[in-house]
All heavy atoms as TSV, in Angstrom:
chain	resi	resn	atom	element	x	y	z
A	1	MET	N	N	0.805	-1.192	0.029
A	1	MET	CA	C	0.040	-0.007	0.033
A	1	MET	C	C	0.873	1.261	-0.051
A	1	MET	O	O	1.917	1.182	0.521
A	1	MET	CB	C	-0.921	0.051	1.226
A	1	MET	CG	C	-1.971	-1.008	1.227
A	1	MET	SD	S	-3.031	-0.802	2.713
A	1	MET	CE	C	-3.288	-2.539	2.913
A	2	LEU	N	N	0.378	2.244	-0.627
A	2	LEU	CA	C	1.043	3.567	-0.608
A	2	LEU	C	C	0.534	4.564	0.380
A	2	LEU	O	O	-0.678	4.552	0.650
A	2	LEU	CB	C	1.068	4.124	-2.007
A	2	LEU	CG	C	1.771	3.383	-3.154
A	2	LEU	CD1	C	1.535	4.057	-4.483
A	2	LEU	CD2	C	3.249	3.296	-2.882
A	3	ALA	N	N	1.413	5.407	0.966
A	3	ALA	CA	C	0.914	6.439	1.747
A	3	ALA	C	C	1.525	7.735	1.137
A	3	ALA	O	O	2.651	7.750	0.781
A	3	ALA	CB	C	1.491	6.260	3.184
A	4	LYS	N	N	0.689	8.759	0.957
A	4	LYS	CA	C	1.061	9.946	0.356
A	4	LYS	C	C	1.676	10.981	1.307
A	4	LYS	O	O	1.086	11.238	2.351
A	4	LYS	CB	C	-0.130	10.610	-0.378
A	4	LYS	CG	C	0.347	11.873	-1.087
A	4	LYS	CD	C	-0.859	12.529	-1.796
A	4	LYS	CE	C	-0.319	13.802	-2.381
A	4	LYS	NZ	N	-1.136	14.443	-3.368
A	5	LEU	N	N	2.852	11.540	0.891
A	5	LEU	CA	C	3.448	12.594	1.725
A	5	LEU	C	C	3.031	13.934	1.163
A	5	LEU	O	O	3.218	14.181	-0.038
A	5	LEU	CB	C	4.920	12.498	1.703
A	5	LEU	CG	C	5.732	13.505	2.499
A	5	LEU	CD1	C	5.518	13.410	3.955
A	5	LEU	CD2	C	7.278	13.285	2.213
A	6	THR	N	N	2.353	14.722	2.016
A	6	THR	CA	C	1.902	16.032	1.502
A	6	THR	C	C	3.023	17.132	1.492
A	6	THR	O	O	4.071	16.851	2.091
A	6	THR	CB	C	0.753	16.572	2.413
A	6	THR	OG1	O	1.101	16.887	3.628
A	6	THR	CG2	C	-0.402	15.524	2.490
A	7	SER	N	N	2.685	18.293	1.017
A	7	SER	CA	C	3.629	19.305	1.062
A	7	SER	C	C	3.947	19.938	2.408
A	7	SER	O	O	4.894	20.591	2.679
A	7	SER	CB	C	3.080	20.490	0.162
A	7	SER	OG	O	1.890	21.041	0.662
A	8	LYS	N	N	3.099	19.562	3.454
A	8	LYS	CA	C	3.340	19.929	4.838
A	8	LYS	C	C	3.969	18.785	5.584
A	8	LYS	O	O	3.879	18.749	6.794
A	8	LYS	CB	C	1.954	20.306	5.447
A	8	LYS	CG	C	1.415	21.533	4.857
A	8	LYS	CD	C	0.161	22.030	5.530
A	8	LYS	CE	C	-0.490	23.155	4.929
A	8	LYS	NZ	N	-1.671	23.632	5.641
A	9	ASN	N	N	4.607	17.807	4.869
A	9	ASN	CA	C	5.189	16.626	5.575
A	9	ASN	C	C	4.242	15.800	6.333
A	9	ASN	O	O	4.625	15.285	7.379
A	9	ASN	CB	C	6.403	17.039	6.378
A	9	ASN	CG	C	7.533	17.532	5.553
A	9	ASN	OD1	O	7.686	17.070	4.353
A	9	ASN	ND2	N	8.397	18.375	5.981
A	10	GLN	N	N	3.060	15.636	5.873
A	10	GLN	CA	C	2.054	14.885	6.595
A	10	GLN	C	C	1.850	13.541	5.685
A	10	GLN	O	O	1.863	13.670	4.505
A	10	GLN	CB	C	0.681	15.556	6.841
A	10	GLN	CG	C	0.887	16.697	7.718
A	10	GLN	CD	C	-0.458	17.523	7.823
A	10	GLN	OE1	O	-1.264	17.546	6.898
A	10	GLN	NE2	N	-0.571	18.265	8.979
A	11	LEU	N	N	1.638	12.472	6.405
A	11	LEU	CA	C	1.409	11.186	5.736
A	11	LEU	C	C	-0.129	10.809	5.847
A	11	LEU	O	O	-0.681	10.983	6.908
A	11	LEU	CB	C	2.169	10.084	6.280
A	11	LEU	CG	C	3.625	10.011	5.959
A	11	LEU	CD1	C	4.376	8.911	6.745
A	11	LEU	CD2	C	3.883	9.760	4.436
A	12	THR	N	N	-0.730	10.379	4.786
A	12	THR	CA	C	-2.073	9.860	4.816
A	12	THR	C	C	-1.982	8.337	4.812
A	12	THR	O	O	-1.413	7.792	3.839
A	12	THR	CB	C	-2.898	10.362	3.595
A	12	THR	OG1	O	-2.926	11.850	3.605
A	12	THR	CG2	C	-4.340	9.827	3.642
A	13	LEU	N	N	-2.369	7.692	5.918
A	13	LEU	CA	C	-2.180	6.304	5.931
A	13	LEU	C	C	-3.529	5.612	5.644
A	13	LEU	O	O	-4.657	6.107	5.769
A	13	LEU	CB	C	-1.858	5.917	7.429
A	13	LEU	CG	C	-0.625	6.546	7.951
A	13	LEU	CD1	C	-0.409	6.166	9.462
A	13	LEU	CD2	C	0.637	6.084	7.222
A	14	PRO	N	N	-3.458	4.440	5.027
A	14	PRO	CA	C	-4.631	3.685	4.507
A	14	PRO	C	C	-5.525	3.278	5.633
A	14	PRO	O	O	-5.050	2.898	6.738
A	14	PRO	CB	C	-3.989	2.469	3.817
A	14	PRO	CG	C	-2.593	2.817	3.499
A	14	PRO	CD	C	-2.166	3.734	4.575
A	15	LYS	N	N	-6.808	3.522	5.407
A	15	LYS	CA	C	-7.841	3.110	6.418
A	15	LYS	C	C	-7.684	1.670	6.796
A	15	LYS	O	O	-7.865	1.289	8.019
A	15	LYS	CB	C	-9.208	3.433	5.923
A	15	LYS	CG	C	-9.728	4.829	6.020
A	15	LYS	CD	C	-11.195	4.846	5.646
A	15	LYS	CE	C	-11.664	6.277	5.643
A	15	LYS	NZ	N	-13.097	6.441	5.345
A	16	SER	N	N	-7.413	0.801	5.827
A	16	SER	CA	C	-7.311	-0.645	6.181
A	16	SER	C	C	-6.162	-0.899	7.191
A	16	SER	O	O	-6.301	-1.889	7.970
A	16	SER	CB	C	-7.138	-1.478	4.855
A	16	SER	OG	O	-5.901	-1.033	4.265
A	17	ILE	N	N	-5.206	-0.082	7.226
A	17	ILE	CA	C	-4.120	-0.254	8.182
A	17	ILE	C	C	-4.476	0.276	9.498
A	17	ILE	O	O	-4.434	-0.374	10.553
A	17	ILE	CB	C	-2.785	0.398	7.751
A	17	ILE	CG1	C	-2.246	-0.234	6.414
A	17	ILE	CG2	C	-1.746	0.372	8.808
A	17	ILE	CD1	C	-1.859	-1.674	6.567
A	18	LEU	N	N	-5.073	1.509	9.488
A	18	LEU	CA	C	-5.490	2.122	10.713
A	18	LEU	C	C	-6.707	1.514	11.436
A	18	LEU	O	O	-6.865	1.695	12.700
A	18	LEU	CB	C	-5.692	3.647	10.502
A	18	LEU	CG	C	-4.500	4.450	10.152
A	18	LEU	CD1	C	-4.899	5.928	9.884
A	18	LEU	CD2	C	-3.488	4.388	11.211
A	19	SER	N	N	-7.434	0.754	10.760
A	19	SER	CA	C	-8.589	0.080	11.396
A	19	SER	C	C	-8.193	-0.834	12.543
A	19	SER	O	O	-8.940	-1.139	13.437
A	19	SER	CB	C	-9.429	-0.689	10.374
A	19	SER	OG	O	-8.654	-1.785	9.921
A	20	ASP	N	N	-6.902	-1.313	12.489
A	20	ASP	CA	C	-6.326	-2.183	13.567
A	20	ASP	C	C	-5.943	-1.340	14.733
A	20	ASP	O	O	-5.556	-1.925	15.826
A	20	ASP	CB	C	-5.167	-2.995	13.061
A	20	ASP	CG	C	-5.563	-4.042	12.082
A	20	ASP	OD1	O	-6.776	-4.403	12.034
A	20	ASP	OD2	O	-4.777	-4.512	11.220
A	21	PHE	N	N	-5.975	-0.068	14.669
A	21	PHE	CA	C	-5.510	0.820	15.726
A	21	PHE	C	C	-6.532	1.823	16.171
A	21	PHE	O	O	-6.159	2.963	16.458
A	21	PHE	CB	C	-4.115	1.538	15.247
A	21	PHE	CG	C	-3.064	0.557	14.911
A	21	PHE	CD1	C	-2.900	0.230	13.558
A	21	PHE	CD2	C	-2.271	0.015	15.868
A	21	PHE	CE1	C	-1.902	-0.683	13.151
A	21	PHE	CE2	C	-1.263	-0.875	15.494
A	21	PHE	CZ	C	-1.091	-1.252	14.222
A	22	GLU	N	N	-7.737	1.416	16.216
A	22	GLU	CA	C	-8.887	2.295	16.556
A	22	GLU	C	C	-8.545	2.860	17.996
A	22	GLU	O	O	-8.130	2.175	18.844
A	22	GLU	CB	C	-10.137	1.629	16.539
A	22	GLU	CG	C	-10.689	1.406	15.170
A	22	GLU	CD	C	-12.096	0.836	15.110
A	22	GLU	OE1	O	-12.871	1.048	16.059
A	22	GLU	OE2	O	-12.404	0.097	14.164
A	23	GLY	N	N	-8.818	4.143	18.162
A	23	GLY	CA	C	-8.569	4.844	19.405
A	23	GLY	C	C	-7.153	5.344	19.570
A	23	GLY	O	O	-6.837	5.941	20.618
A	24	THR	N	N	-6.295	5.018	18.658
A	24	THR	CA	C	-4.887	5.424	18.807
A	24	THR	C	C	-4.757	6.714	18.104
A	24	THR	O	O	-5.062	6.938	16.907
A	24	THR	CB	C	-3.891	4.335	18.144
A	24	THR	OG1	O	-4.087	3.188	18.841
A	24	THR	CG2	C	-2.461	4.867	18.284
A	25	ASN	N	N	-4.348	7.741	18.775
A	25	ASN	CA	C	-4.144	9.150	18.215
A	25	ASN	C	C	-2.706	9.515	17.942
A	25	ASN	O	O	-2.359	10.374	17.268
A	25	ASN	CB	C	-4.724	10.150	19.138
A	25	ASN	CG	C	-6.264	9.984	19.193
A	25	ASN	OD1	O	-6.922	9.753	18.154
A	25	ASN	ND2	N	-6.862	10.172	20.321
A	26	TYR	N	N	-1.773	8.785	18.591
A	26	TYR	CA	C	-0.345	9.073	18.581
A	26	TYR	C	C	0.424	7.816	18.138
A	26	TYR	O	O	0.163	6.817	18.668
A	26	TYR	CB	C	0.159	9.734	19.867
A	26	TYR	CG	C	-0.435	11.007	20.132
A	26	TYR	CD1	C	-1.575	11.192	20.933
A	26	TYR	CD2	C	0.140	12.216	19.731
A	26	TYR	CE1	C	-2.161	12.419	21.242
A	26	TYR	CE2	C	-0.386	13.432	20.051
A	26	TYR	CZ	C	-1.508	13.557	20.785
A	26	TYR	OH	O	-2.039	14.776	21.092
A	27	PHE	N	N	1.433	8.166	17.424
A	27	PHE	CA	C	2.425	6.956	17.081
A	27	PHE	C	C	3.795	7.516	17.392
A	27	PHE	O	O	4.133	8.623	17.039
A	27	PHE	CB	C	2.294	6.654	15.683
A	27	PHE	CG	C	1.003	5.971	15.294
A	27	PHE	CD1	C	-0.132	6.687	14.951
A	27	PHE	CD2	C	0.893	4.638	15.307
A	27	PHE	CE1	C	-1.354	6.085	14.712
A	27	PHE	CE2	C	-0.279	3.921	15.037
A	27	PHE	CZ	C	-1.394	4.661	14.680
A	28	ASP	N	N	4.691	6.684	17.944
A	28	ASP	CA	C	6.055	7.014	18.130
A	28	ASP	C	C	6.670	6.697	16.788
A	28	ASP	O	O	6.471	5.657	16.135
A	28	ASP	CB	C	6.703	6.138	19.210
A	28	ASP	CG	C	8.111	6.441	19.413
A	28	ASP	OD1	O	8.502	7.560	19.553
A	28	ASP	OD2	O	8.938	5.512	19.444
A	29	VAL	N	N	7.502	7.684	16.277
A	29	VAL	CA	C	8.068	7.536	14.962
A	29	VAL	C	C	9.604	7.387	15.033
A	29	VAL	O	O	10.301	8.123	15.681
A	29	VAL	CB	C	7.773	8.797	14.052
A	29	VAL	CG1	C	8.373	8.632	12.641
A	29	VAL	CG2	C	6.326	9.079	13.951
A	30	THR	N	N	10.076	6.314	14.365
A	30	THR	CA	C	11.542	6.012	14.486
A	30	THR	C	C	11.974	5.614	13.055
A	30	THR	O	O	11.160	5.298	12.213
A	30	THR	CB	C	11.893	4.951	15.431
A	30	THR	OG1	O	11.132	3.723	15.118
A	30	THR	CG2	C	11.595	5.259	16.899
A	31	GLU	N	N	13.358	5.608	12.907
A	31	GLU	CA	C	13.867	5.178	11.613
A	31	GLU	C	C	14.753	3.978	11.947
A	31	GLU	O	O	15.506	4.012	12.847
A	31	GLU	CB	C	14.672	6.217	11.002
A	31	GLU	CG	C	15.379	5.952	9.721
A	31	GLU	CD	C	16.737	5.244	9.800
A	31	GLU	OE1	O	17.413	5.402	10.856
A	31	GLU	OE2	O	16.970	4.445	8.903
A	32	GLU	N	N	14.442	2.844	11.190
A	32	GLU	CA	C	15.290	1.775	11.316
A	32	GLU	C	C	15.710	1.150	10.059
A	32	GLU	O	O	14.841	0.802	9.205
A	32	GLU	CB	C	14.485	0.607	12.095
A	32	GLU	CG	C	14.198	0.984	13.493
A	32	GLU	CD	C	13.336	-0.083	14.279
A	32	GLU	OE1	O	13.171	-1.228	13.638
A	32	GLU	OE2	O	12.822	0.212	15.330
A	33	ASN	N	N	16.976	1.155	9.741
A	33	ASN	CA	C	17.575	0.603	8.526
A	33	ASN	C	C	16.881	1.202	7.284
A	33	ASN	O	O	16.507	0.497	6.377
A	33	ASN	CB	C	17.461	-0.877	8.560
A	33	ASN	CG	C	18.246	-1.530	9.684
A	33	ASN	OD1	O	19.371	-1.081	9.989
A	33	ASN	ND2	N	17.653	-2.434	10.311
A	34	GLY	N	N	16.698	2.565	7.297
A	34	GLY	CA	C	16.124	3.167	6.102
A	34	GLY	C	C	14.602	3.159	5.975
A	34	GLY	O	O	14.013	3.458	4.969
A	35	ARG	N	N	13.957	2.624	7.022
A	35	ARG	CA	C	12.499	2.403	7.032
A	35	ARG	C	C	11.939	3.315	8.165
A	35	ARG	O	O	12.534	3.551	9.184
A	35	ARG	CB	C	12.065	1.066	7.349
A	35	ARG	CG	C	12.446	0.090	6.214
A	35	ARG	CD	C	12.054	-1.304	6.666
A	35	ARG	NE	N	12.362	-2.222	5.546
A	35	ARG	CZ	C	11.728	-3.230	5.293
A	35	ARG	NH1	N	10.643	-3.616	6.006
A	35	ARG	NH2	N	12.095	-4.046	4.292
A	36	ILE	N	N	10.739	3.901	7.884
A	36	ILE	CA	C	9.988	4.633	8.932
A	36	ILE	C	C	9.142	3.740	9.674
A	36	ILE	O	O	8.365	2.984	9.015
A	36	ILE	CB	C	9.199	5.797	8.248
A	36	ILE	CG1	C	10.061	6.733	7.538
A	36	ILE	CG2	C	8.279	6.471	9.338
A	36	ILE	CD1	C	9.298	7.788	6.725
A	37	VAL	N	N	9.269	3.627	10.976
A	37	VAL	CA	C	8.517	2.698	11.796
A	37	VAL	C	C	7.583	3.483	12.635
A	37	VAL	O	O	7.980	4.408	13.416
A	37	VAL	CB	C	9.458	1.825	12.643
A	37	VAL	CG1	C	8.621	0.889	13.555
A	37	VAL	CG2	C	10.390	1.091	11.778
A	38	LEU	N	N	6.271	3.165	12.639
A	38	LEU	CA	C	5.253	3.821	13.505
A	38	LEU	C	C	4.808	2.820	14.590
A	38	LEU	O	O	4.454	1.676	14.200
A	38	LEU	CB	C	3.991	4.204	12.699
A	38	LEU	CG	C	4.212	5.181	11.479
A	38	LEU	CD1	C	2.965	5.372	10.805
A	38	LEU	CD2	C	4.751	6.484	12.035
A	39	THR	N	N	4.910	3.217	15.854
A	39	THR	CA	C	4.475	2.361	16.988
A	39	THR	C	C	3.465	3.068	17.759
A	39	THR	O	O	3.642	4.235	18.069
A	39	THR	CB	C	5.755	2.049	17.872
A	39	THR	OG1	O	6.798	1.499	16.984
A	39	THR	CG2	C	5.333	1.083	18.973
A	40	PRO	N	N	2.242	2.433	17.990
A	40	PRO	CA	C	1.171	3.058	18.778
A	40	PRO	C	C	1.690	3.557	20.021
A	40	PRO	O	O	2.486	2.827	20.766
A	40	PRO	CB	C	0.123	2.003	18.867
A	40	PRO	CG	C	0.405	0.951	17.769
A	40	PRO	CD	C	1.926	1.083	17.565
A	41	ALA	N	N	1.330	4.725	20.433
A	41	ALA	CA	C	1.788	5.302	21.756
A	41	ALA	C	C	0.592	5.857	22.523
A	41	ALA	O	O	-0.334	6.397	21.933
A	41	ALA	CB	C	2.792	6.422	21.472
A	42	ARG	N	N	0.606	5.608	23.781
A	42	ARG	CA	C	-0.332	6.259	24.646
A	42	ARG	C	C	0.202	7.414	25.337
A	42	ARG	O	O	1.203	7.286	26.014
A	42	ARG	CB	C	-0.805	5.187	25.631
A	42	ARG	CG	C	-1.603	4.054	25.098
A	42	ARG	CD	C	-2.183	3.209	26.213
A	42	ARG	NE	N	-2.722	1.921	25.586
A	42	ARG	CZ	C	-3.994	1.810	25.159
A	42	ARG	NH1	N	-4.748	2.794	25.191
A	42	ARG	NH2	N	-4.330	0.626	24.686
A	43	ILE	N	N	-0.430	8.527	25.177
A	43	ILE	CA	C	0.094	9.749	25.790
A	43	ILE	C	C	-0.835	10.089	26.987
A	43	ILE	O	O	-2.059	10.177	26.866
A	43	ILE	CB	C	0.050	10.976	24.773
A	43	ILE	CG1	C	0.797	10.609	23.538
A	43	ILE	CG2	C	0.492	12.209	25.385
A	43	ILE	CD1	C	2.306	10.557	23.696
A	44	THR	N	N	-0.158	10.211	28.117
A	44	THR	CA	C	-0.940	10.582	29.356
A	44	THR	C	C	-1.110	12.052	29.335
A	44	THR	O	O	-0.386	12.789	28.562
A	44	THR	CB	C	-0.138	10.147	30.644
A	44	THR	OG1	O	1.105	10.839	30.585
A	44	THR	CG2	C	-0.007	8.670	30.688
A	45	ARG	N	N	-1.921	12.666	30.075
A	45	ARG	CA	C	-2.044	14.113	30.056
A	45	ARG	C	C	-0.790	14.724	30.418
A	45	ARG	O	O	-0.346	15.684	29.821
A	45	ARG	CB	C	-3.144	14.467	31.140
A	45	ARG	CG	C	-4.634	14.162	30.574
A	45	ARG	CD	C	-5.571	14.728	31.561
A	45	ARG	NE	N	-5.718	16.205	31.138
A	45	ARG	CZ	C	-6.760	16.832	31.586
A	45	ARG	NH1	N	-7.624	16.407	32.213
A	45	ARG	NH2	N	-6.788	18.142	31.216
A	46	GLU	N	N	0.001	14.133	31.365
A	46	GLU	CA	C	1.220	14.683	31.762
A	46	GLU	C	C	2.223	14.558	30.674
A	46	GLU	O	O	2.962	15.561	30.340
A	46	GLU	CB	C	1.798	13.858	32.960
A	46	GLU	CG	C	3.196	14.341	33.392
A	46	GLU	CD	C	3.738	13.488	34.503
A	46	GLU	OE1	O	3.110	13.373	35.531
A	46	GLU	OE2	O	4.800	12.895	34.244
A	47	GLY	N	N	2.218	13.563	29.914
A	47	GLY	CA	C	3.070	13.408	28.705
A	47	GLY	C	C	2.748	14.378	27.630
A	47	GLY	O	O	3.618	14.940	26.990
A	48	ALA	N	N	1.440	14.574	27.480
A	48	ALA	CA	C	0.989	15.522	26.469
A	48	ALA	C	C	1.374	17.002	26.739
A	48	ALA	O	O	1.868	17.732	25.954
A	48	ALA	CB	C	-0.474	15.579	26.261
A	49	VAL	N	N	1.303	17.292	28.083
A	49	VAL	CA	C	1.724	18.659	28.464
A	49	VAL	C	C	3.205	18.801	28.287
A	49	VAL	O	O	3.725	19.876	27.812
A	49	VAL	CB	C	1.300	18.950	30.025
A	49	VAL	CG1	C	1.944	20.173	30.531
A	49	VAL	CG2	C	-0.246	18.986	30.104
A	50	ARG	N	N	3.968	17.793	28.737
A	50	ARG	CA	C	5.477	17.905	28.547
A	50	ARG	C	C	5.859	17.945	27.146
A	50	ARG	O	O	6.790	18.725	26.717
A	50	ARG	CB	C	6.081	16.740	29.182
A	50	ARG	CG	C	6.063	16.708	30.708
A	50	ARG	CD	C	6.937	15.596	31.292
A	50	ARG	NE	N	6.690	15.497	32.759
A	50	ARG	CZ	C	7.392	16.250	33.629
A	50	ARG	NH1	N	8.197	17.126	33.141
A	50	ARG	NH2	N	7.162	16.066	34.884
A	51	ALA	N	N	5.107	17.313	26.285
A	51	ALA	CA	C	5.404	17.307	24.750
A	51	ALA	C	C	5.147	18.716	24.225
A	51	ALA	O	O	5.890	19.249	23.499
A	51	ALA	CB	C	4.571	16.328	24.002
A	52	LYS	N	N	3.974	19.298	24.720
A	52	LYS	CA	C	3.695	20.661	24.215
A	52	LYS	C	C	4.684	21.676	24.650
A	52	LYS	O	O	5.135	22.602	23.898
A	52	LYS	CB	C	2.222	21.002	24.730
A	52	LYS	CG	C	1.673	22.377	24.184
A	52	LYS	CD	C	1.586	22.342	22.641
A	52	LYS	CE	C	1.023	23.566	22.095
A	52	LYS	NZ	N	0.833	23.552	20.668
A	53	LEU	N	N	5.083	21.593	25.914
A	53	LEU	CA	C	6.140	22.512	26.451
A	53	LEU	C	C	7.392	22.380	25.709
A	53	LEU	O	O	8.021	23.385	25.325
A	53	LEU	CB	C	6.332	22.218	27.887
A	53	LEU	CG	C	5.187	22.567	28.885
A	53	LEU	CD1	C	5.490	22.153	30.281
A	53	LEU	CD2	C	4.949	24.121	28.827
A	54	ALA	N	N	7.791	21.120	25.366
A	54	ALA	CA	C	9.026	20.973	24.552
A	54	ALA	C	C	8.884	21.594	23.202
A	54	ALA	O	O	9.793	22.147	22.636
A	54	ALA	CB	C	9.313	19.486	24.494
A	55	GLU	N	N	7.661	21.376	22.575
A	55	GLU	CA	C	7.444	21.900	21.256
A	55	GLU	C	C	7.556	23.382	21.171
A	55	GLU	O	O	7.999	24.059	20.260
A	55	GLU	CB	C	5.953	21.497	20.778
A	55	GLU	CG	C	5.517	21.981	19.465
A	55	GLU	CD	C	4.059	21.597	19.179
A	55	GLU	OE1	O	3.670	20.483	19.515
A	55	GLU	OE2	O	3.349	22.467	18.688
A	56	LEU	N	N	7.080	24.075	22.342
A	56	LEU	CA	C	7.215	25.535	22.518
A	56	LEU	C	C	8.554	26.008	22.950
A	56	LEU	O	O	8.768	27.198	22.932
A	56	LEU	CB	C	6.039	25.987	23.421
A	56	LEU	CG	C	4.660	25.747	22.946
A	56	LEU	CD1	C	3.681	26.087	24.141
A	56	LEU	CD2	C	4.290	26.545	21.779
A	57	GLY	N	N	9.467	25.070	23.290
A	57	GLY	CA	C	10.711	25.438	23.656
A	57	GLY	C	C	10.831	25.947	25.110
A	57	GLY	O	O	11.701	26.683	25.491
A	58	LEU	N	N	9.862	25.543	25.963
A	58	LEU	CA	C	9.736	26.032	27.397
A	58	LEU	C	C	10.367	24.959	28.286
A	58	LEU	O	O	10.148	23.765	28.149
A	58	LEU	CB	C	8.349	26.253	27.772
A	58	LEU	CG	C	7.572	27.363	27.026
A	58	LEU	CD1	C	6.118	27.387	27.342
A	58	LEU	CD2	C	8.263	28.677	27.236
A	59	SER	N	N	11.217	25.405	29.195
A	59	SER	CA	C	11.752	24.453	30.143
A	59	SER	C	C	11.091	24.459	31.462
A	59	SER	O	O	10.091	25.244	31.662
A	59	SER	CB	C	13.175	24.911	30.482
A	59	SER	OG	O	13.162	26.254	31.206
A	60	GLU	N	N	11.412	23.574	32.359
A	60	GLU	CA	C	10.708	23.486	33.629
A	60	GLU	C	C	10.942	24.815	34.441
A	60	GLU	O	O	10.068	25.177	35.201
A	60	GLU	CB	C	11.149	22.194	34.434
A	60	GLU	CG	C	10.639	20.896	33.882
A	60	GLU	CD	C	10.943	19.753	34.669
A	60	GLU	OE1	O	10.987	19.906	35.944
A	60	GLU	OE2	O	11.199	18.697	34.042
A	61	THR	N	N	12.126	25.369	34.282
A	61	THR	CA	C	12.362	26.662	34.911
A	61	THR	C	C	11.496	27.691	34.388
A	61	THR	O	O	11.013	28.548	35.188
A	61	THR	CB	C	13.884	27.069	34.690
A	61	THR	OG1	O	14.717	25.946	35.141
A	61	THR	CG2	C	14.237	28.312	35.321
A	62	ASP	N	N	11.213	27.751	33.115
A	62	ASP	CA	C	10.216	28.777	32.521
A	62	ASP	C	C	8.878	28.617	33.181
A	62	ASP	O	O	8.252	29.563	33.544
A	62	ASP	CB	C	10.152	28.636	31.043
A	62	ASP	CG	C	11.429	28.921	30.271
A	62	ASP	OD1	O	12.223	29.747	30.701
A	62	ASP	OD2	O	11.686	28.217	29.264
A	63	VAL	N	N	8.446	27.375	33.308
A	63	VAL	CA	C	7.128	27.191	33.914
A	63	VAL	C	C	7.114	27.529	35.401
A	63	VAL	O	O	6.169	28.241	35.839
A	63	VAL	CB	C	6.724	25.617	33.794
A	63	VAL	CG1	C	5.461	25.318	34.495
A	63	VAL	CG2	C	6.653	25.235	32.326
A	64	ALA	N	N	8.228	27.172	36.084
A	64	ALA	CA	C	8.240	27.587	37.517
A	64	ALA	C	C	8.243	29.108	37.673
A	64	ALA	O	O	7.477	29.640	38.637
A	64	ALA	CB	C	9.463	26.940	38.207
A	65	ASP	N	N	8.952	29.795	36.833
A	65	ASP	CA	C	9.031	31.251	36.872
A	65	ASP	C	C	7.609	31.849	36.548
A	65	ASP	O	O	7.224	32.750	37.227
A	65	ASP	CB	C	10.019	31.759	35.782
A	65	ASP	CG	C	11.418	31.466	36.182
A	65	ASP	OD1	O	11.717	31.115	37.360
A	65	ASP	OD2	O	12.303	31.687	35.386
A	66	ALA	N	N	6.897	31.228	35.579
A	66	ALA	CA	C	5.518	31.701	35.254
A	66	ALA	C	C	4.542	31.559	36.389
A	66	ALA	O	O	3.726	32.400	36.668
A	66	ALA	CB	C	5.065	31.019	33.951
A	67	VAL	N	N	4.682	30.372	37.074
A	67	VAL	CA	C	3.846	30.125	38.192
A	67	VAL	C	C	4.074	31.094	39.354
A	67	VAL	O	O	3.235	31.653	39.943
A	67	VAL	CB	C	3.982	28.633	38.637
A	67	VAL	CG1	C	3.244	28.435	40.046
A	67	VAL	CG2	C	3.371	27.719	37.526
A	68	ALA	N	N	5.422	31.274	39.607
A	68	ALA	CA	C	5.757	32.232	40.684
A	68	ALA	C	C	5.268	33.596	40.346
A	68	ALA	O	O	4.804	34.360	41.166
A	68	ALA	CB	C	7.277	32.246	40.836
A	69	TRP	N	N	5.447	34.080	39.051
A	69	TRP	CA	C	4.951	35.401	38.671
A	69	TRP	C	C	3.395	35.481	38.843
A	69	TRP	O	O	2.942	36.499	39.345
A	69	TRP	CB	C	5.364	35.643	37.205
A	69	TRP	CG	C	4.728	36.885	36.658
A	69	TRP	CD1	C	5.255	38.140	36.784
A	69	TRP	CD2	C	3.470	37.048	35.936
A	69	TRP	NE1	N	4.430	38.986	36.217
A	69	TRP	CE2	C	3.330	38.436	35.655
A	69	TRP	CE3	C	2.472	36.135	35.641
A	69	TRP	CZ2	C	2.147	38.912	35.035
A	69	TRP	CZ3	C	1.345	36.709	34.973
A	69	TRP	CH2	C	1.249	38.029	34.701
A	70	ALA	N	N	2.661	34.451	38.464
A	70	ALA	CA	C	1.271	34.459	38.590
A	70	ALA	C	C	0.765	34.502	39.920
A	70	ALA	O	O	-0.190	35.211	40.309
A	70	ALA	CB	C	0.644	33.205	37.864
A	71	ARG	N	N	1.422	33.857	40.831
A	71	ARG	CA	C	1.108	33.799	42.254
A	71	ARG	C	C	1.416	35.178	42.997
A	71	ARG	O	O	0.717	35.561	43.995
A	71	ARG	CB	C	1.848	32.717	43.036
A	71	ARG	CG	C	1.285	31.356	42.589
A	71	ARG	CD	C	1.996	30.274	43.403
A	71	ARG	NE	N	1.390	28.953	43.086
A	71	ARG	CZ	C	1.941	27.809	43.228
A	71	ARG	NH1	N	3.178	27.771	43.742
A	71	ARG	NH2	N	1.326	26.742	42.934
A	72	HIS	N	N	2.290	35.950	42.428
A	72	HIS	CA	C	2.631	37.283	43.050
A	72	HIS	C	C	2.124	38.381	42.226
A	72	HIS	O	O	2.517	39.555	42.448
A	72	HIS	CB	C	4.140	37.336	43.200
A	72	HIS	CG	C	4.674	36.391	44.206
A	72	HIS	ND1	N	5.291	35.212	43.868
A	72	HIS	CD2	C	4.666	36.360	45.549
A	72	HIS	CE1	C	5.601	34.538	44.911
A	72	HIS	NE2	N	5.286	35.231	46.015
A	73	ALA	N	N	1.252	38.133	41.207
A	73	ALA	CA	C	0.795	39.191	40.352
A	73	ALA	C	C	-0.332	40.076	40.953
A	73	ALA	O	O	-0.832	40.973	40.329
A	73	ALA	CB	C	0.329	38.632	39.023
A	74	GLU	N	N	-0.736	39.777	42.173
A	74	GLU	CA	C	-1.856	40.507	42.796
A	74	GLU	C	C	-1.560	41.943	43.113
A	74	GLU	O	O	-0.727	42.586	43.346
A	74	GLU	CB	C	-2.282	39.747	44.112
A	74	GLU	CG	C	-2.767	38.412	43.790
A	74	GLU	CD	C	-3.169	37.709	45.078
A	74	GLU	OE1	O	-3.374	38.330	46.139
A	74	GLU	OE2	O	-3.174	36.557	45.067
């Protein structure tokens, strides 16, 4: 089966493949011997928050500073 890579680097996967992974919203993506490997991943709320912070380039120190600022902003 073929999967199309879009101009935004997104892959469209065949329904027949994804039907075996109902309820899975995230896949861990790795490269092994020139192949792209997708592994179903379960993201906890904590994991999702950490992933978003990393995506935004925010560190734990940035978050702690923001919380301290908010608590003293009165």
